[in-house]
C-alpha positions in Angstrom: -40.1 101.5 91.8 -39.0 98.7 94.0 -35.3 98.7 94.8 -33.6 95.7 93.9 -30.9 95.8 96.4 -33.4 95.6 99.5 -34.2 98.0 102.2 -30.8 98.0 103.8 -29.3 99.5 100.6 -31.4 102.6 100.9 -30.4 103.1 104.5 -26.8 102.9 103.7 -27.2 105.1 100.7 -29.1 107.7 102.5 -26.6 107.8 105.2 -23.7 108.1 103.1 -25.3 110.9 101.0 -26.0 112.6 104.3 -22.3 112.2 105.3 -21.3 113.6 102.0 -23.4 116.6 102.5 -22.1 116.9 105.9 -18.6 116.9 104.5 -19.2 119.6 102.0 -21.5 121.6 104.3 -19.7 121.7 107.5 -22.1 124.3 108.9 -24.9 121.7 109.1 -24.5 121.9 113.0 -23.9 125.5 113.2 -26.0 126.9 116.1 -26.9 123.7 117.6 -27.6 124.4 121.2 -26.5 121.0 122.5 -23.1 121.0 120.4 -22.3 124.5 121.7 -22.7 123.4 125.3 -20.6 120.4 124.7 -17.8 122.6 123.2 -17.8 124.9 126.2 -17.3 122.0 128.8 -14.9 120.2 126.6 -12.3 123.1 126.3 -9.8 121.3 128.8 -10.6 117.8 127.7 -8.3 115.6 125.6 -9.8 114.2 122.3 -8.5 111.0 120.7 -9.8 108.8 117.8 -8.6 105.2 117.1 -9.4 103.1 114.1 -9.4 99.5 114.8 -10.2 96.3 112.8 -12.1 94.1 115.1 -13.1 90.4 114.6 -16.7 89.7 113.5 -19.1 86.9 114.0 -18.3 85.6 110.7 -14.6 85.4 111.1 -13.6 88.4 109.3 -12.8 91.8 110.5 -14.5 95.2 110.2 -13.3 98.7 110.9 -14.6 100.8 113.7 -13.8 104.3 115.0 -13.4 104.9 118.6 -13.5 108.4 119.7 -12.4 109.4 123.1 -13.1 112.5 125.3 -10.7 112.3 128.4 -11.2 114.2 131.5 -9.2 114.0 134.9 -11.8 111.9 136.5 -14.2 110.5 133.8 -14.3 109.9 130.0 -16.8 109.5 127.1 -16.5 107.0 124.3 -18.3 107.1 120.9 -17.9 104.2 118.4 -19.0 103.9 114.9 -18.8 101.3 112.1 -20.2 103.7 109.5 -23.8 102.7 109.8 -24.5 102.4 113.5 -23.0 104.2 116.5 -22.7 103.4 120.3 -21.7 105.6 123.1 -20.6 105.1 126.7 -20.4 107.8 129.3 -18.0 106.6 132.2 -19.2 108.6 135.3 -16.8 109.7 138.0 -18.3 107.1 140.3 -17.8 104.2 137.7 -14.4 105.1 137.1 -13.6 105.6 140.8 -15.2 102.1 141.6 -13.1 100.5 138.7 -9.9 102.1 139.8 -10.4 101.0 143.3 -11.0 97.5 142.0 -7.7 97.8 140.2 -5.7 99.3 143.2 -5.2 102.5 140.9 -5.9 106.1 141.5 -8.6 107.5 139.3 -6.0 109.6 137.3 -4.0 106.4 136.5 -7.0 104.5 135.5 -8.2 107.1 133.0 -4.6 107.7 131.7 -4.3 103.9 131.1 -7.6 103.7 129.5 -6.7 106.7 127.2 -3.4 105.0 126.3 -5.2 101.8 125.0 -8.1 103.5 123.4 -6.3 106.5 122.2 -3.6 104.6 120.4 -3.6 100.9 119.4 -1.1 99.1 121.5 1.1 96.3 120.2 0.2 92.8 121.5 -3.3 93.9 122.9 -6.3 91.9 121.8 -9.2 94.4 121.1 -12.8 93.1 120.7 -16.0 94.6 119.9 -18.8 92.1 120.5 -22.7 92.2 121.1 -24.2 91.9 124.3 -27.9 92.0 123.4 -30.6 94.7 123.0 -28.3 96.4 120.5 -25.6 97.2 123.1 -21.8 96.3 122.5 -18.8 95.5 124.7 -15.6 97.0 124.0 -12.7 95.2 125.5 -8.9 95.2 125.4 -6.2 93.0 126.9 -2.7 93.9 128.5 0.0 92.2 130.6 0.7 92.8 134.1 3.1 90.8 136.2 3.1 88.4 133.3 -0.5 87.6 133.5 -2.8 88.6 130.6 -5.8 90.7 132.1 -8.6 92.5 130.2 -10.6 95.7 130.6 -14.0 96.0 129.2 -16.7 98.8 129.0 -20.3 98.3 127.8 -21.7 100.7 125.1 -25.3 101.6 124.4 -26.9 102.5 121.0 -26.6 106.1 120.2 -29.8 108.1 120.3 -28.7 109.2 116.8 -26.2 107.4 114.9 -26.1 109.7 112.1 -25.1 112.5 114.6 -22.6 110.5 116.6 -20.9 109.3 113.2 -21.0 112.9 111.8 -19.4 114.4 115.0 -16.5 111.6 114.7 -16.1 112.4 111.1 -16.1 116.0 111.8 -13.3 115.5 114.3 -11.2 113.3 111.9 -11.8 116.1 109.3 -10.6 118.8 111.6 -7.6 116.7 112.9 -6.7 116.1 109.1 -7.0 119.8 108.5 -4.7 120.7 111.5 -2.1 118.0 110.5 -2.1 119.3 106.9 -1.6 122.8 108.3 1.2 121.6 110.6 2.9 119.8 107.6 2.7 122.9 105.5 4.0 125.1 108.4 6.8 122.6 109.4 7.7 122.2 105.5 8.1 126.0 105.4 10.0 126.1 108.5 12.3 123.5 107.3 12.7 125.3 104.0 13.6 128.7 105.8 15.9 126.6 108.0 17.5 125.1 105.0 17.9 128.4 103.4 19.5 130.0 106.5 21.9 126.9 106.8 23.0 127.5 103.3 23.6 131.1 103.8 25.5 130.2 107.0 27.7 127.7 105.1 28.3 130.1 102.3 29.2 132.8 104.9 31.6 130.4 106.8 33.4 129.3 103.6 33.8 132.9 102.6 35.2 133.8 106.0 37.6 131.0 105.8 38.5 131.8 102.5 39.0 135.6 103.5 41.0 134.4 106.6 43.2 132.3 104.6 44.0 135.0 102.2 44.6 137.4 105.0 47.0 134.9 106.6 48.8 134.6 103.3 49.0 138.1 102.7 50.1 138.9 106.2 52.7 136.1 106.3 54.0 137.5 102.9 54.3 141.0 104.2 56.0 139.6 107.4 58.5 137.6 105.3 59.3 140.8 103.4 59.8 142.7 106.4 62.0 140.1 108.0 63.9 139.7 105.0 64.6 143.6 104.8 65.5 143.6 108.5 68.0 140.9 107.9 69.4 142.6 104.9 69.9 145.9 107.1 71.4 143.9 109.9 73.9 142.3 107.4 74.9 145.6 105.9 75.3 147.1 109.4 77.2 144.1 110.5 79.5 144.4 107.3 79.9 148.3 108.1 80.9 147.6 111.6 83.4 144.9 110.5 85.0 147.5 108.0 85.2 150.1 110.6 86.8 147.9 113.0 89.4 146.8 110.4 90.2 150.6 109.7 90.6 151.2 113.4 93.2 148.3 113.8 95.2 149.6 110.8 95.3 153.0 112.5 96.5 151.7 115.7 99.4 149.5 114.2 102.0 152.2 113.2 101.7 154.1 116.7 102.4 150.6 118.5 105.6 150.3 116.1 106.9 153.7 116.7 106.9 153.0 120.6 
């Protein structure tokens, strides 16, 4: 039976069926020798993935995903629009030459490229245009010294658009899982911290209350002791006063007889 939607519909449908199978069966690439080798060589590399809405020839915008693998002296790019994919392998020689043209060190050049292709920068104009033969040109603008400048790199069609797109989706899935796990972990840590804070506040209030009660009790006892001492001193003073009065009376007759 002929497909009423045309041959492109079959391609897109087959692709998303394959992507769905990849999402729910993540062991599709398990044991792939090329991927295992890439994993070993990329242990110390930085990985980023940026979603951009780039202008199209028709005047609209379409989303593309740009995955970057960043090494100290070079980088790799993979771009997909969901159906096709393109790659760029910037060698050390190419990066060194471009850095020299811009009066930059190699590390500064790669860090600058990572900043713009790892995170969308406000004010920068991104473009993803055709250059013929299925190739694409990825460019972005920036300002330096009040002058708007542009960097661009050429990307070539991927040997396997499905595999490249699947690798990007796999990276996004792993990143989402890690982010979800981190959110759960941070939420648990926050709840623990909140619980400990509440315990500390309760303990602080209890200690303040006990301190106030202790001060009140101590002050009350001190007042009682002080009052008792005052009463004894008053009694002693009265006794001394009476004894002095008796002594004066005893001394008066003797003075008169003389």
